[in-house]
C-alpha positions as CSV (number, residue, x, y, z in Angstrom):
1,X,-0.1,0.0,0.0
2,X,1.4,3.4,-1.0
3,X,1.1,6.5,1.3
4,X,-0.1,9.4,-0.6
5,X,1.0,12.9,0.3
6,X,-1.3,16.0,-0.1
7,X,-0.6,16.9,-3.7
8,X,-1.3,13.4,-4.8
9,X,-4.3,13.3,-2.9
10,X,-5.7,16.5,-4.5
11,X,-5.2,14.8,-8.0
12,X,-7.6,12.1,-7.3
13,X,-11.1,12.6,-8.7
14,X,-14.3,10.7,-8.4
15,X,-17.4,10.5,-6.4
16,X,-19.0,13.4,-8.3
17,X,-22.0,11.2,-9.6
18,X,-22.9,10.2,-5.9
19,X,-22.9,13.9,-4.8
20,X,-25.2,14.9,-7.8
21,X,-27.6,12.0,-7.1
22,X,-27.9,13.0,-3.4
23,X,-28.5,16.6,-4.3
24,X,-31.1,15.7,-6.9
25,X,-32.8,13.5,-4.5
26,X,-32.9,16.2,-1.7
27,X,-34.3,18.7,-4.2
28,X,-37.1,16.5,-5.3
29,X,-38.1,15.5,-1.8
30,X,-38.2,19.1,-0.6
31,X,-40.2,20.1,-3.7
32,X,-42.7,17.4,-2.7
33,X,-42.9,18.6,0.8
34,X,-43.5,22.3,-0.1
35,X,-46.1,21.1,-2.8
36,X,-47.9,19.2,-0.1
37,X,-47.9,22.1,2.3
38,X,-49.1,24.6,-0.2
39,X,-51.4,22.4,-2.2
40,X,-53.0,19.7,0.1
41,X,-55.1,17.1,-1.7
42,X,-56.1,13.8,-0.9
43,X,-54.2,10.8,-2.5
44,X,-57.2,9.3,-3.9
45,X,-58.4,12.2,-6.0
46,X,-61.3,10.3,-7.7
47,X,-64.3,12.4,-8.9
48,X,-67.7,11.0,-7.7
49,X,-69.9,13.0,-10.2
C-alpha cells in the first residue's frame, strides 16, 4: 500500500456522481414537501360525479 502525500491526494477525482444524485434526491423530496404544504389534496383524488 502506498502512502499518498497531499498533492497526490488532491489529484484524485471521483465521487461526483453520488454527490449529484444525493443533491437531486434532496431537491425532489423538498419540492414534494413544499407542494404538499401549499396544495394539500387527498391521495385518492377520484371524482364522484
